[in-house]
Biopython code that builds the backbone (N, CA, C, O; Angstrom):
import numpy as np
from Bio.PDB.StructureBuilder import StructureBuilder

atoms = [
    (1, "MET", "N", (-6.106, 14.297, -1.652)),
    (1, "MET", "CA", (-6.435, 13.129, -2.206)),
    (1, "MET", "C", (-8.072, 13.135, -2.906)),
    (1, "MET", "O", (-8.685, 14.194, -3.042)),
    (2, "LYS", "N", (-8.375, 12.435, -3.119)),
    (2, "LYS", "CA", (-9.861, 12.062, -3.588)),
    (2, "LYS", "C", (-10.757, 12.410, -3.117)),
    (2, "LYS", "O", (-10.915, 13.629, -3.064)),
    (3, "ARG", "N", (-11.673, 11.620, -2.605)),
    (3, "ARG", "CA", (-13.352, 11.820, -2.063)),
    (3, "ARG", "C", (-13.016, 12.551, -0.414)),
    (3, "ARG", "O", (-13.721, 13.454, 0.036)),
    (4, "LEU", "N", (-11.963, 12.033, 0.248)),
    (4, "LEU", "CA", (-11.978, 11.935, 1.488)),
    (4, "LEU", "C", (-10.603, 12.507, 2.142)),
    (4, "LEU", "O", (-9.620, 12.183, 1.475)),
    (5, "GLU", "N", (-10.336, 13.217, 3.194)),
    (5, "GLU", "CA", (-9.428, 13.606, 4.060)),
    (5, "GLU", "C", (-8.677, 12.481, 4.478)),
    (5, "GLU", "O", (-9.366, 11.503, 4.768)),
    (6, "LEU", "N", (-7.519, 12.363, 4.581)),
    (6, "LEU", "CA", (-6.908, 11.063, 5.483)),
    (6, "LEU", "C", (-6.128, 11.787, 6.403)),
    (6, "LEU", "O", (-5.410, 12.762, 6.182)),
    (7, "SER", "N", (-6.411, 11.039, 7.752)),
    (7, "SER", "CA", (-5.674, 11.980, 8.915)),
    (7, "SER", "C", (-4.182, 11.534, 8.894)),
    (7, "SER", "O", (-3.839, 10.630, 8.132)),
    (8, "VAL", "N", (-3.330, 12.120, 9.679)),
    (8, "VAL", "CA", (-1.937, 11.662, 9.804)),
    (8, "VAL", "C", (-2.015, 9.913, 9.829)),
    (8, "VAL", "O", (-1.368, 9.154, 9.109)),
    (9, "ALA", "N", (-2.873, 9.598, 10.737)),
    (9, "ALA", "CA", (-2.361, 8.248, 11.155)),
    (9, "ALA", "C", (-2.843, 7.469, 10.006)),
    (9, "ALA", "O", (-2.156, 6.498, 9.688)),
    (10, "GLN", "N", (-3.799, 7.698, 9.392)),
    (10, "GLN", "CA", (-4.138, 6.856, 8.000)),
    (10, "GLN", "C", (-3.284, 6.745, 6.950)),
    (10, "GLN", "O", (-3.273, 5.851, 6.105)),
    (11, "VAL", "N", (-2.326, 8.010, 7.065)),
    (11, "VAL", "CA", (-1.522, 7.931, 5.993)),
    (11, "VAL", "C", (-0.667, 7.210, 6.268)),
    (11, "VAL", "O", (-0.348, 6.302, 5.500)),
    (12, "ASP", "N", (-0.012, 7.426, 7.525)),
    (12, "ASP", "CA", (0.992, 6.463, 7.817)),
    (12, "ASP", "C", (0.935, 5.297, 8.014)),
    (12, "ASP", "O", (1.987, 4.663, 8.097)),
    (13, "ARG", "N", (-0.549, 4.536, 8.174)),
    (13, "ARG", "CA", (-0.861, 3.230, 7.819)),
    (13, "ARG", "C", (-0.943, 2.606, 6.430)),
    (13, "ARG", "O", (-0.777, 1.439, 6.073)),
    (14, "ILE", "N", (-1.278, 3.824, 5.675)),
    (14, "ILE", "CA", (-1.241, 3.657, 4.175)),
    (14, "ILE", "C", (0.068, 3.150, 3.755)),
    (14, "ILE", "O", (0.219, 2.152, 3.050)),
    (15, "ILE", "N", (1.301, 4.116, 4.368)),
    (15, "ILE", "CA", (2.521, 4.061, 3.894)),
    (15, "ILE", "C", (3.015, 2.818, 4.419)),
    (15, "ILE", "O", (3.644, 2.119, 3.624)),
    (16, "GLN", "N", (2.845, 2.357, 5.705)),
    (16, "GLN", "CA", (3.243, 1.036, 6.200)),
    (16, "GLN", "C", (2.590, -0.074, 5.173)),
    (16, "GLN", "O", (3.314, -0.970, 4.739)),
    (17, "MET", "N", (1.359, 0.000, 4.838)),
    (17, "MET", "CA", (0.819, -1.113, 4.043)),
    (17, "MET", "C", (1.624, -1.110, 2.773)),
    (17, "MET", "O", (1.987, -2.191, 2.310)),
    (18, "ALA", "N", (1.937, 0.035, 2.164)),
    (18, "ALA", "CA", (2.273, -0.124, 0.806)),
    (18, "ALA", "C", (3.989, -0.589, 0.971)),
    (18, "ALA", "O", (4.484, -1.222, 0.038)),
    (19, "TRP", "N", (4.622, -0.337, 1.866)),
    (19, "TRP", "CA", (5.922, -1.021, 2.056)),
    (19, "TRP", "C", (5.994, -2.377, 1.982)),
    (19, "TRP", "O", (6.827, -2.992, 1.315)),
    (20, "GLU", "N", (4.819, -3.035, 2.906)),
    (20, "GLU", "CA", (4.847, -4.317, 3.141)),
    (20, "GLU", "C", (4.812, -5.390, 1.789)),
    (20, "GLU", "O", (4.052, -5.121, 0.858)),
    (21, "ASP", "N", (5.376, -6.192, 1.754)),
    (21, "ASP", "CA", (5.669, -6.947, 0.415)),
    (21, "ASP", "C", (4.099, -7.944, 0.115)),
    (21, "ASP", "O", (3.653, -8.260, -0.989)),
    (22, "ARG", "N", (3.594, -8.223, 1.282)),
    (22, "ARG", "CA", (2.431, -9.198, 0.963)),
    (22, "ARG", "C", (1.293, -8.247, 1.093)),
    (22, "ARG", "O", (0.281, -8.707, 0.565)),
    (23, "THR", "N", (1.139, -7.147, 1.589)),
    (23, "THR", "CA", (-0.346, -6.548, 1.666)),
    (23, "THR", "C", (-0.503, -5.924, 0.097)),
    (23, "THR", "O", (0.450, -5.360, -0.440)),
    (24, "THR", "N", (-1.902, -6.100, -0.622)),
    (24, "THR", "CA", (-1.763, -6.013, -1.888)),
    (24, "THR", "C", (-2.241, -4.180, -1.827)),
    (24, "THR", "O", (-2.160, -3.360, -0.913)),
    (25, "PHE", "N", (-2.687, -4.083, -3.087)),
    (25, "PHE", "CA", (-3.172, -2.833, -3.458)),
    (25, "PHE", "C", (-4.376, -2.970, -3.377)),
    (25, "PHE", "O", (-4.945, -1.913, -3.103)),
    (26, "ASP", "N", (-5.136, -3.980, -3.520)),
    (26, "ASP", "CA", (-6.541, -4.443, -3.190)),
    (26, "ASP", "C", (-6.923, -4.194, -1.648)),
    (26, "ASP", "O", (-7.948, -3.614, -1.290)),
    (27, "ALA", "N", (-6.031, -4.672, -0.869)),
    (27, "ALA", "CA", (-6.336, -4.281, 0.739)),
    (27, "ALA", "C", (-6.155, -2.869, 0.716)),
    (27, "ALA", "O", (-6.962, -2.378, 1.506)),
    (28, "ILE", "N", (-5.641, -2.222, 0.309)),
    (28, "ILE", "CA", (-5.522, -0.792, 0.459)),
    (28, "ILE", "C", (-6.519, -0.027, 0.118)),
    (28, "ILE", "O", (-6.950, 0.991, 0.660)),
    (29, "ARG", "N", (-7.009, -0.828, -1.227)),
    (29, "ARG", "CA", (-8.487, -0.176, -1.640)),
    (29, "ARG", "C", (-9.757, -0.418, -0.899)),
    (29, "ARG", "O", (-10.685, 0.389, -0.938)),
    (30, "VAL", "N", (-9.797, -1.573, -0.198)),
    (30, "VAL", "CA", (-10.580, -2.129, 0.651)),
    (30, "VAL", "C", (-10.576, -1.259, 1.794)),
    (30, "VAL", "O", (-11.689, -0.740, 1.883)),
    (31, "GLN", "N", (-9.694, -0.823, 2.833)),
    (31, "GLN", "CA", (-9.717, -0.202, 3.937)),
    (31, "GLN", "C", (-9.776, 1.293, 3.529)),
    (31, "GLN", "O", (-10.466, 1.994, 4.269)),
    (32, "PHE", "N", (-9.258, 1.814, 2.632)),
    (32, "PHE", "CA", (-9.365, 3.124, 2.359)),
    (32, "PHE", "C", (-9.727, 4.015, 1.202)),
    (32, "PHE", "O", (-9.637, 5.242, 1.168)),
    (33, "GLY", "N", (-10.191, 3.120, 0.165)),
    (33, "GLY", "CA", (-10.691, 3.647, -0.823)),
    (33, "GLY", "C", (-9.577, 4.370, -1.825)),
    (33, "GLY", "O", (-9.879, 5.273, -2.605)),
    (34, "LEU", "N", (-8.556, 3.952, -1.710)),
    (34, "LEU", "CA", (-7.508, 4.335, -2.761)),
    (34, "LEU", "C", (-7.325, 3.314, -3.796)),
    (34, "LEU", "O", (-7.376, 2.121, -3.498)),
    (35, "GLU", "N", (-7.083, 3.773, -5.176)),
    (35, "GLU", "CA", (-6.872, 3.076, -6.174)),
    (35, "GLU", "C", (-5.367, 3.110, -6.027)),
    (35, "GLU", "O", (-4.772, 3.934, -5.332)),
    (36, "PRO", "N", (-4.582, 1.780, -7.007)),
    (36, "PRO", "CA", (-3.168, 1.945, -6.903)),
    (36, "PRO", "C", (-2.421, 3.175, -7.054)),
    (36, "PRO", "O", (-1.541, 3.565, -6.286)),
    (37, "GLY", "N", (-2.919, 3.883, -8.318)),
    (37, "GLY", "CA", (-2.512, 5.216, -8.646)),
    (37, "GLY", "C", (-2.446, 6.418, -7.783)),
    (37, "GLY", "O", (-1.580, 7.290, -7.857)),
    (38, "GLU", "N", (-3.671, 6.376, -6.767)),
    (38, "GLU", "CA", (-3.569, 7.004, -5.831)),
    (38, "GLU", "C", (-2.434, 7.119, -4.654)),
    (38, "GLU", "O", (-1.823, 8.073, -4.171)),
    (39, "VAL", "N", (-2.434, 5.618, -4.399)),
    (39, "VAL", "CA", (-1.491, 5.070, -3.532)),
    (39, "VAL", "C", (0.140, 5.656, -3.968)),
    (39, "VAL", "O", (0.983, 5.946, -3.118)),
    (40, "ILE", "N", (0.350, 5.749, -5.389)),
    (40, "ILE", "CA", (1.731, 5.970, -5.722)),
    (40, "ILE", "C", (1.438, 7.671, -5.473)),
    (40, "ILE", "O", (2.439, 8.290, -5.114)),
    (41, "LYS", "N", (0.673, 8.156, -5.567)),
    (41, "LYS", "CA", (0.680, 9.843, -5.459)),
    (41, "LYS", "C", (1.022, 10.140, -4.079)),
    (41, "LYS", "O", (1.929, 10.909, -3.758)),
    (42, "LEU", "N", (0.188, 9.441, -3.183)),
    (42, "LEU", "CA", (0.325, 9.467, -1.720)),
    (42, "LEU", "C", (1.864, 9.191, -1.408)),
    (42, "LEU", "O", (2.400, 9.978, -0.627)),
    (43, "MET", "N", (2.560, 8.249, -1.889)),
    (43, "MET", "CA", (3.856, 7.706, -1.697)),
    (43, "MET", "C", (4.651, 9.024, -2.019)),
    (43, "MET", "O", (5.267, 9.632, -1.144)),
    (44, "ARG", "N", (4.603, 9.379, -3.187)),
    (44, "ARG", "CA", (5.521, 10.313, -3.757)),
    (44, "ARG", "C", (5.584, 11.747, -2.879)),
    (44, "ARG", "O", (6.540, 12.467, -2.588)),
    (45, "LYS", "N", (4.264, 11.836, -2.608)),
    (45, "LYS", "CA", (3.997, 13.051, -1.776)),
    (45, "LYS", "C", (4.757, 13.076, -0.250)),
    (45, "LYS", "O", (5.297, 14.045, 0.282)),
    (46, "ASN", "N", (4.633, 11.821, 0.227)),
    (46, "ASN", "CA", (5.210, 11.951, 1.719)),
    (46, "ASN", "C", (6.353, 11.110, 1.846)),
    (46, "ASN", "O", (6.614, 10.622, 2.946)),
    (47, "LEU", "N", (7.152, 10.856, 0.728)),
    (47, "LEU", "CA", (8.258, 10.231, 1.145)),
    (47, "LEU", "C", (9.383, 10.986, 0.656)),
    (47, "LEU", "O", (9.113, 11.872, -0.155)),
    (48, "LYS", "N", (10.715, 10.803, 1.015)),
    (48, "LYS", "CA", (11.900, 11.506, 0.204)),
    (48, "LYS", "C", (11.894, 11.054, -1.186)),
    (48, "LYS", "O", (11.182, 10.114, -1.538)),
    (49, "PRO", "N", (12.719, 11.737, -2.055)),
    (49, "PRO", "CA", (12.421, 11.130, -3.583)),
    (49, "PRO", "C", (13.418, 9.965, -3.513)),
    (49, "PRO", "O", (13.279, 9.096, -4.374)),
    (50, "SER", "N", (14.388, 9.820, -2.628)),
    (50, "SER", "CA", (15.169, 8.496, -2.746)),
    (50, "SER", "C", (14.174, 7.271, -1.991)),
    (50, "SER", "O", (14.407, 6.169, -2.488)),
    (51, "SER", "N", (13.532, 7.251, -1.326)),
    (51, "SER", "CA", (12.573, 6.273, -0.496)),
    (51, "SER", "C", (11.516, 6.085, -1.562)),
    (51, "SER", "O", (11.067, 4.947, -1.701)),
    (52, "PHE", "N", (10.967, 7.272, -2.500)),
    (52, "PHE", "CA", (9.887, 6.842, -3.245)),
    (52, "PHE", "C", (10.529, 5.942, -4.544)),
    (52, "PHE", "O", (9.911, 5.016, -5.068)),
    (53, "ARG", "N", (11.884, 6.388, -4.962)),
    (53, "ARG", "CA", (12.330, 5.359, -5.901)),
    (53, "ARG", "C", (12.478, 3.778, -5.457)),
    (53, "ARG", "O", (12.136, 2.759, -6.058)),
    (54, "ASN", "N", (13.050, 3.940, -4.313)),
    (54, "ASN", "CA", (13.039, 2.463, -3.597)),
    (54, "ASN", "C", (12.058, 1.953, -3.492)),
    (54, "ASN", "O", (12.119, 0.817, -3.961)),
    (55, "TRP", "N", (10.904, 2.253, -3.011)),
    (55, "TRP", "CA", (9.879, 1.676, -2.791)),
    (55, "TRP", "C", (9.083, 1.494, -4.323)),
    (55, "TRP", "O", (8.177, 0.663, -4.381)),
    (56, "ARG", "N", (9.402, 2.202, -5.422)),
    (56, "ARG", "CA", (8.571, 1.961, -6.561)),
    (56, "ARG", "C", (9.388, 0.769, -7.531)),
    (56, "ARG", "O", (8.885, 0.083, -8.420)),
    (57, "SER", "N", (10.586, 0.769, -7.123)),
    (57, "SER", "CA", (11.724, -0.240, -7.694)),
    (57, "SER", "C", (11.364, -1.661, -6.873)),
    (57, "SER", "O", (11.792, -2.743, -7.275)),
    (58, "ARG", "N", (10.625, -1.546, -5.817)),
    (58, "ARG", "CA", (10.337, -2.764, -4.944)),
    (58, "ARG", "C", (8.932, -3.441, -5.668)),
    (58, "ARG", "O", (8.678, -4.602, -5.991)),
    (59, "THR", "N", (8.081, -2.075, -5.780)),
    (59, "THR", "CA", (6.560, -2.829, -6.285)),
    (59, "THR", "C", (6.578, -3.073, -7.650)),
    (59, "THR", "O", (6.025, -4.040, -8.174)),
    (60, "THR", "N", (7.285, -2.101, -8.315)),
    (60, "THR", "CA", (7.343, -2.455, -10.052)),
    (60, "THR", "C", (7.443, -4.355, -10.458)),
    (60, "THR", "O", (8.380, -5.137, -10.299)),
    (61, "GLY", "N", (6.176, -4.553, -10.964)),
    (61, "GLY", "CA", (6.345, -6.211, -11.335)),
    (61, "GLY", "C", (6.199, -7.043, -10.293)),
    (61, "GLY", "O", (5.986, -8.216, -10.602)),
    (62, "ARG", "N", (6.251, -6.773, -9.089)),
    (62, "ARG", "CA", (6.083, -7.536, -8.029)),
    (62, "ARG", "C", (4.538, -8.066, -7.767)),
    (62, "ARG", "O", (3.601, -7.334, -7.449)),
    (63, "ALA", "N", (4.476, -9.438, -7.960)),
    (63, "ALA", "CA", (3.178, -10.275, -8.045)),
    (63, "ALA", "C", (2.439, -9.890, -6.698)),
    (63, "ALA", "O", (1.358, -9.303, -6.661)),
    (64, "THR", "N", (3.237, -10.338, -5.498)),
    (64, "THR", "CA", (2.536, -9.949, -4.465)),
    (64, "THR", "C", (1.969, -8.757, -4.067)),
    (64, "THR", "O", (1.600, -8.604, -2.902)),
    (65, "LYS", "N", (1.844, -7.797, -4.997)),
    (65, "LYS", "CA", (1.179, -6.266, -4.470)),
    (65, "LYS", "C", (-0.042, -6.346, -5.293)),
    (65, "LYS", "O", (-0.717, -5.319, -5.364)),
    (66, "HIS", "N", (-0.495, -7.546, -6.016)),
    (66, "HIS", "CA", (-1.802, -7.527, -6.807)),
    (66, "HIS", "C", (-2.160, -8.861, -6.636)),
    (66, "HIS", "O", (-1.456, -9.780, -7.056)),
    (67, "ALA", "N", (-3.352, -9.046, -5.967)),
    (67, "ALA", "CA", (-3.870, -10.543, -5.613)),
    (67, "ALA", "C", (-4.310, -11.251, -6.889)),
    (67, "ALA", "O", (-4.475, -12.470, -6.923)),
    (68, "SER", "N", (-4.466, -10.569, -7.779)),
    (68, "SER", "CA", (-4.893, -11.260, -9.099)),
    (68, "SER", "C", (-3.668, -12.066, -9.820)),
    (68, "SER", "O", (-3.755, -13.033, -10.577)),
    (69, "LYS", "N", (-2.518, -11.392, -9.368)),
    (69, "LYS", "CA", (-1.107, -12.053, -9.938)),
    (69, "LYS", "C", (-0.509, -13.082, -9.022)),
    (69, "LYS", "O", (0.458, -13.750, -9.386)),
    (70, "ARG", "N", (-1.149, -13.244, -7.663)),
    (70, "ARG", "CA", (-0.685, -14.044, -7.049)),
    (70, "ARG", "C", (-0.362, -15.564, -7.309)),
    (70, "ARG", "O", (-1.391, -16.074, -7.754)),
    (71, "SER", "N", (0.558, -16.411, -7.222)),
    (71, "SER", "CA", (0.491, -17.837, -7.733)),
    (71, "SER", "C", (0.309, -18.835, -6.563)),
    (71, "SER", "O", (0.402, -20.059, -6.658)),
    (72, "PHE", "N", (-0.031, -17.951, -5.171)),
    (72, "PHE", "CA", (-0.450, -18.687, -3.945)),
    (72, "PHE", "C", (-1.570, -18.183, -3.327)),
    (72, "PHE", "O", (-1.971, -17.029, -3.476)),
    (73, "LYS", "N", (-2.011, -18.902, -2.734)),
    (73, "LYS", "CA", (-3.539, -18.824, -1.882)),
    (73, "LYS", "C", (-3.290, -18.339, -0.337)),
    (73, "LYS", "O", (-3.455, -19.278, 0.443)),
    (74, "VAL", "N", (-3.051, -17.513, 0.090)),
    (74, "VAL", "CA", (-2.932, -17.326, 1.503)),
    (74, "VAL", "C", (-4.063, -16.770, 2.292)),
    (74, "VAL", "O", (-4.925, -16.176, 1.645)),
    (75, "GLY", "N", (-4.226, -16.872, 3.758)),
    (75, "GLY", "CA", (-5.291, -16.087, 4.425)),
    (75, "GLY", "C", (-4.781, -14.698, 4.558)),
    (75, "GLY", "O", (-3.695, -14.280, 4.155)),
    (76, "ARG", "N", (-5.823, -13.960, 5.252)),
    (76, "ARG", "CA", (-5.320, -12.431, 5.466)),
    (76, "ARG", "C", (-4.048, -12.364, 6.316)),
    (76, "ARG", "O", (-3.952, -12.910, 7.415)),
    (77, "PHE", "N", (-3.049, -11.632, 5.707)),
    (77, "PHE", "CA", (-2.056, -11.350, 6.590)),
    (77, "PHE", "C", (-2.265, -9.993, 7.560)),
    (77, "PHE", "O", (-2.928, -9.010, 7.231)),
    (78, "ARG", "N", (-1.640, -10.143, 8.667)),
    (78, "ARG", "CA", (-1.846, -8.887, 9.380)),
    (78, "ARG", "C", (-0.451, -8.635, 10.213)),
    (78, "ARG", "O", (0.194, -9.467, 10.852)),
    (79, "CYS", "N", (-0.228, -7.491, 10.051)),
    (79, "CYS", "CA", (1.330, -6.930, 10.793)),
    (79, "CYS", "C", (0.739, -7.001, 12.380)),
    (79, "CYS", "O", (-0.452, -6.995, 12.690)),
    (80, "LYS", "N", (1.952, -7.073, 13.341)),
    (80, "LYS", "CA", (1.852, -7.008, 14.514)),
    (80, "LYS", "C", (1.013, -5.668, 14.907)),
    (80, "LYS", "O", (0.033, -5.689, 15.652)),
    (81, "SER", "N", (1.513, -4.579, 14.333)),
    (81, "SER", "CA", (0.839, -3.213, 14.571)),
    (81, "SER", "C", (-0.573, -3.175, 14.400)),
    (81, "SER", "O", (-1.163, -2.292, 15.021)),
    (82, "GLN", "N", (-1.338, -4.064, 13.581)),
    (82, "GLN", "CA", (-2.454, -3.871, 12.975)),
    (82, "GLN", "C", (-3.649, -4.144, 13.975)),
    (82, "GLN", "O", (-3.690, -5.301, 14.392)),
    (83, "ARG", "N", (-4.503, -3.393, 14.375)),
    (83, "ARG", "CA", (-5.688, -3.892, 15.182)),
    (83, "ARG", "C", (-6.666, -4.748, 14.183)),
    (83, "ARG", "O", (-6.702, -4.601, 12.962)),
    (84, "GLY", "N", (-7.403, -5.617, 14.899)),
    (84, "GLY", "CA", (-8.589, -5.962, 14.630)),
    (84, "GLY", "C", (-8.480, -7.603, 14.398)),
    (84, "GLY", "O", (-9.485, -8.255, 14.115)),
]
sb = StructureBuilder()
sb.init_structure("model")
sb.init_model(0)
sb.init_chain("A")
sb.init_seg("    ")
for serial, (resi, resn, name, xyz) in enumerate(atoms, 1):
    if name == "N":
        sb.init_residue(resn, " ", resi, " ")
    sb.init_atom(name, np.array(xyz, "f"), 0.0, 1.0, " ", f" {name:<3s}", serial, name[0])
structure = sb.get_structure()
């Protein structure tokens, strides 16, 4: 990746966040310092090709993955497995 080495747990969490519809790329950037392009590279590297294609088709054009494109204002969303 970029500046830092990610642990297996961090990679798993990034993948989980990327699959969630309401978790934005901005949230991933804040928590892990990865730009959207780097998240895409990480997903391509760690998913099976068919899973990666499925994920890309879900995220391409999805307004909820980009905070600036959201038409609704919601507080911070947390999944059940997220600490804090």
